[in-house]
SELO-813211 format. One record per residue: z, x, y of N, C-alpha, C, CB in turn; residue in three letters; chain. Coordinates in steps of 0.02 Angstrom, whole numbers, plus 32768, in hexadecimal, padded with zeros to 4 digits. Glycine has a CB too. Example, Ala and Ser with C-alpha at 12.3 -4.5 7.8 and 13.67 -1.06 7.14 Angstrom:
BEGIN
> n_zz|n_xx|n_yy|ca_zz|ca_xx|ca_yy|c_zz|c_xx|c_yy|cb_zz|cb_xx|cb_yy|code|unit
> 8186|8294|7EE4|8186|8267|7F1F|8186|8294|7F5B|81C4|8235|7F20|ala|A
> 8162|8282|7F90|8165|82AC|7FCB|818A|8285|8002|811E|82C0|7FE2|ser|A
// end
This chain:
BEGIN
> n_zz|n_xx|n_yy|ca_zz|ca_xx|ca_yy|c_zz|c_xx|c_yy|cb_zz|cb_xx|cb_yy|code|unit
> 779C|A3F3|FE85|7769|A3BC|FE71|7767|A3BD|FE24|771B|A3CB|FE91|met|A
> 7760|A3F5|FE04|7760|A3FB|FDBC|7798|A3DD|FDA0|775C|A43D|FDA6|ala|A
> 77CC|A3EE|FDB7|780F|A3D7|FD9D|7815|A383|FDA0|784D|A3FB|FDCD|gln|A
> 77FD|A36D|FDD9|77FC|A326|FDE7|77CE|A302|FDB4|77E4|A318|FE2E|asp|A
> 7798|A326|FDAB|7763|A30D|FD7B|7782|A307|FD33|7722|A33F|FD7A|leu|A
> 779E|A340|FD1E|77C0|A347|FCDB|77EC|A312|FCDB|77E5|A38B|FCCC|asp|A
> 781F|A30E|FD08|7851|A2CF|FD07|783E|A28C|FCFF|7872|A2CB|FD40|ala|A
> 7801|A27F|FD2A|77E4|A23C|FD2A|77D0|A230|FCE0|77A6|A234|FD5D|asp|A
> 77AD|A25D|FCC1|7791|A251|FC7D|77C1|A248|FC4E|7768|A286|FC67|tyr|A
> 77F7|A272|FC4B|782E|A271|FC1D|7852|A22F|FC24|785E|A2AB|FC2A|ala|A
> 7862|A21A|FC66|7885|A1D8|FC6A|785C|A1A3|FC52|789B|A1C7|FCAE|gln|A
> 7818|A1A8|FC4C|77EA|A16F|FC3C|77E6|A172|FBED|779D|A176|FC63|ala|A
> 7803|A1AC|FBCB|77FC|A1A9|FB88|77C8|A1D2|FB66|77F2|A16B|FB7A|gly|A
> 77A0|A1FF|FB95|776E|A227|FB7A|778F|A26D|FB67|7733|A22F|FBAD|phe|A
> 7768|A296|FB3B|7774|A2DA|FB35|77A4|A2E0|FAFC|778D|A2FA|FB76|gly|A
> 77AE|A2AE|FACF|77DC|A2B8|FA96|77C1|A2F3|FA6A|77E3|A274|FA6A|asn|A
> 77F2|A31B|FA50|77DC|A352|FA25|77D2|A332|F9DF|7812|A38F|FA25|arg|A
> 7793|A348|F9C0|7783|A333|F981|779E|A366|F94E|773A|A32A|F97B|leu|A
> 779B|A3AA|F95F|77B9|A3DB|F934|7785|A3EF|F8F3|7801|A3BB|F919|gly|A
> 779E|A41C|F8D1|7774|A437|F8A1|777B|A405|F85C|7789|A488|F895|trp|A
> 774D|A405|F83A|774E|A3E4|F7F6|7757|A421|F7BF|7705|A3B7|F7E8|gly|A
> 7749|A403|F784|7750|A42D|F74F|7716|A45B|F739|7762|A405|F71C|lys|A
> 76E2|A44A|F74B|769D|A467|F735|766F|A473|F772|7677|A433|F703|arg|A
> 7677|A4AE|F792|764A|A4B8|F7CF|760B|A4D7|F7B8|766B|A4E7|F807|pro|A
> 75D5|A4CA|F7EA|7598|A4F3|F7E4|758D|A510|F826|755A|A4CB|F7CD|ala|A
> 755D|A53B|F832|754A|A54C|F871|74FA|A53C|F874|755E|A597|F880|leu|A
> 74E8|A51F|F8B2|74A4|A50D|F8C0|7490|A53A|F903|749D|A4B8|F8CD|leu|A
> 745F|A560|F8F5|744A|A587|F939|740B|A56B|F94D|7441|A5D9|F932|ile|A
> 7407|A557|F986|73D0|A52C|F99E|73A8|A551|F9C3|73E4|A4F3|F9C3|ile|A
> 735C|A55E|F9AF|7326|A576|F9D9|7337|A5B1|F9FA|7312|A547|FA07|asp|A
> 735A|A5E3|F9DC|7364|A622|FA00|7325|A653|F9F3|73A9|A643|F9E8|phe|A
> 72F7|A64A|FA20|72BA|A66E|FA0C|729D|A698|FA50|7281|A636|F9EE|val|A
> 727A|A6C4|FA47|726E|A6F2|FA86|7257|A6D2|FABD|723F|A725|FA7A|asn|A
> 7234|A690|FABD|721E|A673|FAF2|724F|A66F|FB2E|7208|A638|FADE|ala|A
> 728E|A664|FB15|72BE|A65A|FB4B|72E3|A6A3|FB67|72F6|A625|FB2C|tyr|A
> 72C4|A6DA|FB4C|72DE|A71B|FB59|72A3|A741|FB7C|72F9|A73F|FB16|leu|A
> 7266|A72C|FB7F|7230|A753|FB9B|7229|A73A|FBDC|71EE|A750|FB75|asp|A
> 7227|A763|FC15|721F|A749|FC55|71D6|A738|FC67|723A|A779|FC85|pro|A
> 71A8|A747|FC39|7163|A732|FC3F|7159|A6EC|FC29|7137|A75E|FC18|ala|A
> 7185|A6CE|FC03|717D|A68C|FBEB|7199|A657|FC16|719A|A687|FBAD|cys|A
> 717B|A620|FC23|7190|A5E1|FC4C|71D5|A5CB|FC35|715B|A5A2|FC42|pro|A
> 71E4|A5D5|FBF7|7229|A5C6|FBDA|7263|A5F2|FBE4|7225|A5C1|FB96|leu|A
> 7258|A62B|FC04|728A|A661|FC12|72C6|A640|FC32|726D|A69B|FC42|tyr|A
> 7300|A654|FC15|7342|A636|FC23|7373|A664|FC3B|735D|A617|FBE8|ala|A
> 7366|A69D|FC3C|7398|A6D6|FC45|73D8|A6D2|FC22|73A8|A6DD|FC89|gly|A
> 73D0|A6CD|FBDC|740E|A6C1|FBAC|7418|A703|FB81|7402|A67C|FB76|val|A
> 7402|A739|FB9B|7411|A774|FB72|7459|A77C|FB5E|73FD|A7B0|FB96|glu|A
> 748F|A76E|FB8D|74C4|A775|FB7B|74E0|A73F|FB42|74E3|A778|FBB4|lys|A
> 74BF|A708|FB4B|74D3|A6D2|FB0E|74B6|A6E9|FACF|74B5|A683|FB1A|val|A
> 7480|A713|FAC9|7467|A724|FA98|749F|A74D|FA73|742A|A743|FAA8|arg|A
> 74AF|A77B|FA92|74E7|A7A3|FA6C|7525|A77D|FA58|74FF|A7DD|FA97|gly|A
> 753B|A74D|FA7A|756F|A724|FA63|755D|A6F0|FA2C|758A|A703|FA9C|gln|A
> 7525|A6E0|FA29|7510|A6B4|F9F0|7509|A6E1|F9B3|74CB|A68E|F9FF|ala|A
> 74F9|A722|F9BF|74EF|A751|F983|7537|A762|F961|74CA|A798|F99D|ala|A
> 7564|A762|F993|75A7|A768|F973|75C1|A739|F94D|75D3|A771|F99C|thr|A
> 75B0|A6FA|F96B|75C0|A6B7|F93E|759D|A6B5|F8FE|75AB|A673|F964|leu|A
> 755F|A6C6|F8FD|753B|A6CA|F8C8|7559|A6FB|F88D|74FA|A6DD|F8E1|leu|A
> 756A|A735|F8A1|758A|A762|F875|75C3|A748|F857|759B|A79C|F894|leu|A
> 75F4|A72F|F87D|762E|A70F|F86B|7624|A6D5|F83A|764F|A6F9|F8A8|ala|A
> 75F1|A6AB|F840|75E0|A677|F814|75C6|A693|F7D3|75AF|A649|F832|ala|A
> 759F|A6C8|F7D4|7587|A6E9|F792|75BE|A708|F76E|7551|A720|F79F|arg|A
> 75F0|A731|F797|762A|A741|F774|7650|A717|F757|764C|A75C|F793|ala|A
> 765A|A6D5|F775|7681|A6A4|F753|7658|A678|F71A|769E|A675|F789|ala|A
> 761A|A68C|F715|75F0|A66E|F6E3|75EA|A61B|F6ED|7610|A681|F69B|arg|A
> 75E8|A608|F727|75D6|A5C3|F735|7590|A5B3|F737|75F1|A5B0|F771|ile|A
> 756B|A57C|F72D|752D|A57A|F735|7515|A582|F77D|751B|A543|F71A|pro|A
> 74D9|A5A3|F782|74BA|A5B1|F7C6|7478|A594|F7C3|74B5|A5FD|F7DA|val|A
> 746A|A56E|F7FB|7428|A550|F804|740B|A564|F841|742A|A508|F802|leu|A
> 73C8|A564|F847|73A3|A57A|F889|736F|A543|F893|737D|A5C7|F885|his|A
> 7365|A53D|F8D4|7327|A518|F8E8|72F8|A536|F912|7336|A4DE|F907|thr|A
> 72B6|A526|F915|728B|A53C|F93E|7259|A506|F951|726F|A574|F924|asn|A
> 7230|A50E|F978|71FE|A4D7|F990|71B7|A4F6|F983|7209|A4C4|F9E5|val|A
> 7190|A4C7|F96A|713F|A4DD|F95B|711A|A499|F962|712F|A503|F905|ala|A
> 70DE|A4A5|F984|70AE|A46A|F98C|706D|A481|F971|70A5|A450|F9D8|tyr|A
> 704B|A449|F95C|7001|A453|F952|6FDF|A468|F992|6FE0|A413|F938|thr|A
> 6FA3|A488|F989|6F80|A499|F9CC|6F6F|A459|F9EE|6F3B|A4C4|F9C1|pro|A
> 6F83|A458|FA2F|6F7E|A416|FA54|6FB9|A3ED|FA5C|6F50|A3EC|FA34|gly|A
> 6FEB|A3FC|FA2C|7028|A3D9|FA31|702B|A38A|FA22|703D|A3E5|FA73|gly|A
> 6FFE|A373|F9FC|6FF3|A32D|F9EE|7034|A31A|F9C7|6FAF|A320|F9C3|val|A
> 7058|A346|F9A1|7093|A334|F97B|70D1|A336|F9A7|709B|A363|F93F|asp|A
> 70C6|A34C|F9E8|7102|A34A|FA14|7102|A30A|FA45|7106|A38D|FA3E|gly|A
> 70D3|A2E7|FA40|70D4|A2A1|FA5A|70E5|A2A6|FAA2|7109|A272|FA35|gly|A
> 7109|A27B|FAC2|7121|A272|FB06|7149|A2AF|FB1F|714B|A233|FB0A|val|A
> 7173|A2CC|FAEC|719C|A30E|FB01|716A|A345|FB14|71CE|A32B|FAC2|phe|A
> 713A|A34D|FAF2|710A|A383|FB00|70E9|A375|FB40|70D6|A38C|FAC8|phe|A
> 70DD|A33F|FB4E|70B7|A32D|FB8D|70E2|A330|FBC3|709A|A2EA|FB8B|arg|A
> 7128|A325|FBBB|715D|A328|FBF4|7165|A36D|FC0A|71A3|A30E|FBDE|lys|A
> 7168|A39B|FBD8|7184|A3E1|FBE2|7143|A412|FBD3|71C8|A3F1|FBAA|val|A
> 7127|A422|FBFE|70E5|A445|FBF4|70F0|A48F|FBD3|70C0|A44C|FC3D|lys|A
> 712D|A4A2|FBE8|7141|A4EE|FBCE|714A|A4E6|FB7C|7192|A50C|FBF6|ala|A
> 714E|A4B2|FB5E|7150|A4AE|FB15|7108|A4C6|FAF3|7161|A462|FB00|leu|A
> 70D3|A4CB|FB1B|7097|A4E4|FB05|70A3|A52B|FAE5|7066|A4E6|FB3E|ser|A
> 70D6|A54B|FAFF|70E6|A595|FAE2|70EC|A595|FA9B|7129|A5B4|FAFD|cys|A
> 7103|A555|FA83|7110|A550|FA37|70D9|A535|FA09|714B|A524|FA2B|phe|A
> 709C|A533|FA29|7062|A51D|F9FF|7051|A558|F9CE|7020|A50A|FA2D|glu|A
> 704B|A541|F98D|7045|A56A|F954|700D|A5A8|F965|7030|A539|F914|arg|A
> 7022|A5EB|F95D|6FEE|A61F|F962|6FDB|A62B|F9A9|6FAF|A60B|F93B|gly|A
> 6FFC|A607|F9DE|6FE6|A619|FA25|700B|A654|FA3E|6FF2|A5DE|FA55|leu|A
> 7050|A655|FA34|707E|A688|FA4E|70B5|A696|FA17|70A0|A66F|FA94|his|A
> 709C|A6BE|F9E2|70CB|A6C9|F9AB|7105|A6EA|F9C4|70AE|A6EF|F972|pro|A
> 7105|A71A|F9F3|713F|A745|FA03|7172|A712|FA23|712C|A785|FA38|his|A
> 715C|A6E5|FA49|7188|A6AD|FA6F|71AA|A688|FA3D|715E|A678|FA9D|trp|A
> 7186|A67A|FA06|719E|A645|F9D3|71CC|A66A|F9A2|715E|A620|F9A9|ala|A
> 71CD|A6B0|F9A6|71F0|A6D1|F970|7241|A6CC|F983|71D5|A722|F968|ser|A
> 726D|A6D1|F950|72B2|A6D4|F95B|72CB|A70C|F983|72D1|A6D5|F920|phe|A
> 72F8|A704|F9AD|7312|A741|F9D5|7338|A76D|F9A0|7348|A729|FA16|ala|A
> 7333|A7B1|F9B8|734D|A7E0|F99D|7398|A7DF|F992|733A|A811|F9BD|glu|A
> 73B3|A7E1|F951|73F6|A7D3|F93E|7402|A794|F927|7420|A7DE|F96E|gly|A
> 73CC|A763|F92D|73DE|A723|F91C|73AA|A709|F8ED|73E7|A6F9|F957|leu|A
> 7387|A73A|F8C3|7353|A725|F89A|7377|A707|F854|7320|A765|F88E|glu|A
> 7358|A6D5|F83C|7373|A6B5|F802|736C|A6EA|F7C9|734D|A670|F7F2|pro|A
> 7399|A6E9|F79B|7397|A716|F764|738E|A6E8|F720|73DC|A743|F763|ile|A
> 737F|A701|F6ED|7374|A6DA|F6A8|73AD|A6A7|F6A3|7375|A70F|F663|ala|A
> 7399|A661|F68D|73CA|A636|F682|73E3|A611|F6C2|73FD|A659|F663|gly|A
> 73CF|A626|F6FE|73D6|A5FF|F73A|7396|A5D3|F74E|73E6|A62F|F772|glu|A
> 73A5|A593|F743|7369|A565|F75A|734E|A56B|F798|7377|A523|F758|pro|A
> 730F|A567|F7A6|72F8|A550|F7E8|72DB|A513|F7EB|72CE|A57A|F804|val|A
> 72FB|A4F1|F820|72E5|A4AC|F832|72A8|A4AE|F864|7322|A484|F854|ile|A
> 726F|A49D|F85A|723B|A49F|F88D|7230|A455|F8A4|71F7|A4C0|F871|thr|A
> 7235|A451|F8E9|7238|A40F|F908|7208|A40A|F943|7280|A400|F91E|lys|A
> 71FA|A3D0|F95F|71D4|A3C9|F995|71EE|A3A1|F9CD|719C|A3B0|F981|gln|A
> 722B|A38E|F9C5|724F|A369|F9F2|7294|A390|FA04|725A|A323|F9D5|tyr|A
> 72BA|A372|FA34|72F6|A399|FA4E|7329|A39D|FA13|731A|A374|FA90|ala|A
> 733A|A361|F9F2|7370|A365|F9BF|735A|A389|F97C|7389|A31C|F9AE|ser|A
> 7387|A3A8|F964|7379|A3D0|F925|7376|A39F|F8E7|73B3|A409|F91A|ala|A
> 7396|A35E|F8FB|7390|A32E|F8C4|735C|A304|F8C6|73C6|A307|F8BE|phe|A
> 7334|A2F6|F8FB|7301|A2CD|F905|72C9|A2D6|F8DB|72F0|A2D0|F941|phe|A
> 72B2|A2B1|F8AE|727A|A2BA|F885|7281|A2FC|F855|723B|A2BF|F8B4|gly|A
> 72BD|A30D|F846|72C8|A34B|F81A|72F0|A33B|F7E4|72E9|A384|F83D|thr|A
> 72FC|A367|F7AF|732A|A360|F779|7371|A372|F786|7313|A385|F744|ser|A
> 7380|A381|F7CB|73C0|A3AA|F7D4|73FB|A37B|F7B5|73CF|A3BD|F829|leu|A
> 73FD|A33F|F7C6|7439|A312|F7B2|7441|A30E|F770|7436|A2CF|F7C8|ala|A
> 7409|A305|F74A|740F|A307|F6FE|7420|A34A|F6E7|73CD|A2F1|F6DB|ser|A
> 7408|A37E|F700|7422|A3C4|F6EA|746C|A3CB|F6F7|73FD|A3FE|F710|thr|A
> 7489|A3BC|F728|74D0|A3C1|F73B|74FA|A394|F709|74DA|A3AB|F788|leu|A
> 74DD|A356|F704|7504|A329|F6D7|750C|A342|F690|74E4|A2E7|F6D4|ala|A
> 74CC|A358|F678|74CD|A369|F630|74FC|A3A0|F624|7489|A37C|F617|ser|A
> 7507|A3D2|F655|7538|A406|F649|7581|A3F4|F65F|7522|A444|F66C|ser|A
> 7590|A3B9|F671|75D0|A39C|F683|75EA|A3BC|F6BE|75FF|A3A1|F64D|gly|A
> 75BC|A3D1|F6EF|75D4|A3E3|F72F|75EE|A3A9|F762|759D|A406|F74E|ile|A
> 7627|A3B6|F780|7644|A386|F7AF|7649|A39E|F7EF|7683|A372|F79D|asp|A
> 763F|A3D6|F800|7645|A3FA|F843|760D|A428|F851|7686|A423|F847|thr|A
> 75E9|A420|F88B|75B1|A44A|F89F|75BB|A47A|F8E2|7575|A41A|F8A9|leu|A
> 75C4|A4B3|F8D4|75CA|A4E8|F90A|7582|A4E6|F927|75E2|A535|F8ED|leu|A
> 757D|A4E3|F96C|753F|A4E4|F98F|7538|A523|F9BA|753A|A4A7|F9BA|ile|A
> 7503|A53D|F9AD|74F5|A57B|F9E9|749E|A56F|F9F3|750D|A5E0|F9C5|ala|A
> 7493|A593|FA27|7447|A596|FA34|7439|A575|FA78|741D|A56F|F9FB|gly|A
> 73F3|A55E|FA7D|73D7|A552|FAC1|73B2|A510|FABF|73A7|A58D|FAD8|leu|A
> 73A3|A4F3|FAF9|73CE|A4F8|FB2B|7401|A4C2|FB34|73AA|A4FD|FB61|ser|A
> 743A|A4D2|FB55|7472|A4A8|FB50|7465|A45D|FB6C|74AA|A4CA|FB76|thr|A
> 743C|A456|FBA4|742B|A416|FBBA|73F8|A3F7|FB8E|7414|A417|FBFD|ser|A
> 73D3|A414|FB66|7398|A400|FB3F|73AB|A3F9|FAF6|735F|A433|FB47|gly|A
> 739F|A423|FACC|73A1|A41F|FA82|73DC|A422|FA68|737E|A44D|FA63|cys|A
> 740F|A449|FA90|744D|A450|FA7A|7473|A40C|FA87|746C|A48B|FA9C|val|A
> 746A|A3F2|FABE|748A|A3AC|FACD|746E|A372|FA9F|747C|A397|FB1B|arg|A
> 7429|A370|FA96|740E|A33F|FA68|7427|A34A|FA22|73C3|A341|FA68|ala|A
> 7426|A387|FA0A|7446|A38D|F9C7|7492|A37E|F9BC|743B|A3D0|F9B2|ser|A
> 74BB|A398|F9ED|7503|A37E|F9EE|7507|A337|F9EA|7527|A392|FA2B|ala|A
> 74E1|A311|FA12|74EB|A2CF|FA1D|74D2|A2AC|F9D6|74C2|A2B6|FA61|leu|A
> 749E|A2C6|F9B6|7491|A2A6|F978|74BB|A2C2|F940|744A|A2AC|F967|asp|A
> 74DC|A2F7|F943|750C|A310|F911|7542|A2D6|F911|752B|A35C|F924|ala|A
> 755C|A2CD|F94D|7594|A297|F953|757C|A254|F932|75A7|A289|F9A3|cys|A
> 753E|A23E|F944|7524|A1FB|F92E|7512|A1FF|F8DF|74E0|A1E6|F95B|gln|A
> 750F|A235|F8C4|7508|A238|F87B|754E|A241|F859|74D8|A272|F867|his|A
> 757D|A24A|F878|75CB|A254|F85A|75D5|A29D|F851|75D9|A22E|F80D|gly|A
> 75B6|A2C8|F86A|75CC|A315|F866|75F3|A324|F8B1|7580|A34D|F859|phe|A
> 762A|A344|F8AE|7654|A362|F8E3|762B|A38F|F908|7690|A386|F8CA|val|A
> 7615|A38E|F943|75F0|A3C0|F965|7621|A3F0|F987|75BF|A3A0|F998|pro|A
> 761E|A430|F97E|7645|A461|F9A0|760C|A48F|F9C8|7674|A48D|F969|leu|A
> 760A|A47F|FA0C|75DC|A4AC|FA2F|7604|A4E4|FA48|75B7|A489|FA67|val|A
> 75E4|A522|FA38|7609|A559|FA46|75F8|A57A|FA8B|7602|A587|FA11|val|A
> 7620|A574|FABB|7610|A578|FB05|75E7|A5BA|FB0D|7655|A579|FB35|arg|A
> 7601|A5F0|FAFF|75E0|A62E|FB05|759E|A63F|FAE0|760C|A65C|FAF2|glu|A
> 7590|A611|FAB1|7556|A61E|FA82|751F|A5EC|FA96|756C|A617|FA32|ala|A
> 7524|A5C3|FACC|74EF|A59C|FADF|74DB|A5A5|FB1F|74FC|A55E|FAD5|val|A
> 749E|A59B|FB3C|7487|A5AD|FB77|7456|A582|FB98|7470|A5E7|FB6F|gly|A
> 7451|A58D|FBD8|741D|A56E|FC00|7406|A58F|FC3C|7430|A532|FC13|asp|A
> 73D4|A575|FC56|73AF|A5A4|FC93|73D8|A59C|FCD1|735C|A58A|FCA6|arg|A
> 7407|A571|FCD7|7431|A569|FD15|747B|A557|FD06|7413|A531|FD40|asp|A
> 74A1|A581|FD2B|74F0|A579|FD18|7501|A533|FD2A|7524|A5AF|FD43|ala|A
> 74E8|A511|FD5B|7504|A4D2|FD6E|74EF|A4A0|FD31|74E7|A4BA|FDB9|arg|A
> 74B5|A4AA|FD1B|749D|A479|FCE9|74C4|A483|FCA9|7450|A481|FCDD|val|A
> 74D0|A4C5|FC95|74FE|A4D5|FC60|7541|A4BB|FC63|7504|A516|FC5B|gln|A
> 755F|A4BE|FC9A|75AA|A49D|FC9B|75A4|A45D|FCA2|75D9|A4B4|FCD2|glu|A
> 7572|A432|FCBC|757A|A3F3|FCB5|7573|A3D4|FC78|7558|A3D9|FCDA|ala|A
> 753F|A3F2|FC52|7535|A3D9|FC0F|756F|A3E9|FBDF|74F4|A3F4|FBF4|asn|A
> 7592|A423|FBE1|75C7|A432|FBBB|75FA|A405|FBCA|75DA|A474|FBC4|leu|A
> 7609|A3F4|FC12|7641|A3C7|FC22|762F|A380|FBFC|764B|A3BE|FC78|phe|A
> 75F4|A367|FBFD|75E7|A323|FBE6|75ED|A324|FB9C|75A2|A30A|FBFD|asp|A
> 75CB|A35D|FB77|75D0|A35A|FB32|7621|A356|FB1B|75A8|A39B|FB13|leu|A
> 7648|A37D|FB3D|768A|A37E|FB27|76B2|A340|FB34|76AA|A3B5|FB44|his|A
> 769C|A31E|FB6D|76C2|A2E0|FB7E|76AA|A2A8|FB45|76AF|A2C7|FBD2|ala|A
> 766B|A2A8|FB23|7653|A272|FB03|764A|A27D|FAC3|761F|A25D|FB1C|lys|A
> 7629|A2B6|FAAF|7606|A2BB|FA6F|7619|A2F3|FA3F|75BF|A2C1|FA7D|tyr|A
> 7637|A323|FA5E|7642|A367|FA39|7688|A386|FA51|7602|A39F|FA4B|ala|A
> 769A|A3B7|FA33|76C7|A3E7|FA48|76A3|A423|FA5A|76F9|A3F3|FA16|asp|A
> 76B2|A43C|FA99|769A|A470|FAB4|76D0|A4A9|FAB1|7682|A45E|FAF6|val|A
> 76C1|A4E0|FA84|76F2|A509|FA74|76DF|A54E|FA8B|7701|A504|FA2D|ile|A
> 7717|A584|FA87|76FF|A5C3|FA9D|76E5|A5ED|FA60|7737|A5E7|FAC3|gly|A
> 76C3|A620|FA6D|76B0|A64E|FA33|76ED|A671|FA15|767C|A685|FA4B|leu|A
> 771F|A67B|FA39|775A|A699|FA19|7770|A66A|F9E0|7794|A6A6|FA4E|glu|A
> 777F|A625|F9F1|779A|A5FF|F9C6|776F|A5F3|F984|77A9|A5C6|F9E9|glu|A
> 7730|A5EF|F996|76FD|A5ED|F954|76FF|A629|F931|76B1|A5E2|F965|ala|A
> 7700|A65C|F943|7704|A6A2|F921|7741|A6A7|F8FB|7703|A6DF|F954|val|A
> 7777|A693|F920|77BF|A695|F8FE|77BC|A665|F8C7|77FC|A681|F931|ala|A
> 77A7|A628|F8CB|77A2|A5F7|F899|777B|A610|F85B|7782|A5BB|F8B5|his|A
> 7745|A62D|F86F|7714|A647|F833|7734|A67B|F812|76CD|A661|F849|leu|A
> 7757|A6A5|F839|777F|A6DF|F80E|77B3|A6C4|F7E2|77A4|A713|F83D|gly|A
> 77D2|A68E|F7F4|780B|A671|F7CA|77EA|A653|F78B|7837|A638|F7F2|ala|A
> 77AE|A637|F78A|7786|A621|F754|7770|A653|F728|7750|A5FE|F76A|leu|A
> 7761|A691|F745|774A|A6CC|F726|7785|A6EC|F6F9|7730|A6FE|F75D|gln|A
> 77C2|A6EA|F71A|7802|A703|F6FC|7816|A6D4|F6C0|783E|A704|F733|ala|A
// end
């Protein structure tokens, strides 16, 4: 079935490889403790993904490419989250001051000096933020994407990266979701239409070549 689906999409002209540009950056989306703590409604069982995202982050830092992080924060009551906040009740975990541990970056994925943190209220890292301007002013043409969740903020950010003219490279092992079926369906669709879904091995190798 998967082969038939791949063949059908390829025959129709989907899934063309975009490839790497000349100036990549790494965007790590919302990798916070909320998705790693079983006591949190947002828990997604992505402990393995955290380690793989940390590997990618270390490779990006070694290659000295720009690294950016996102998180989510709302005023108490979530009025700045609008319809999205109303739709997903679990987002109340990110009301400022309510659950500081859940809102904190996961171990091994904490930003360091010089790595901007883009705070957002909606799914896309581009919506209502300075991300596009920050990337453009640095001459970035390619955006490596890691983080959570694949069907939500990763997907929305990859789509907006494409629409803003940045090549989105979603690193398969470094993104995660709460269900494997949802994960695979979204990676398939992203690769078919909006992004290149690449392996961690390819990403680390390319970054190693840049470092050399």
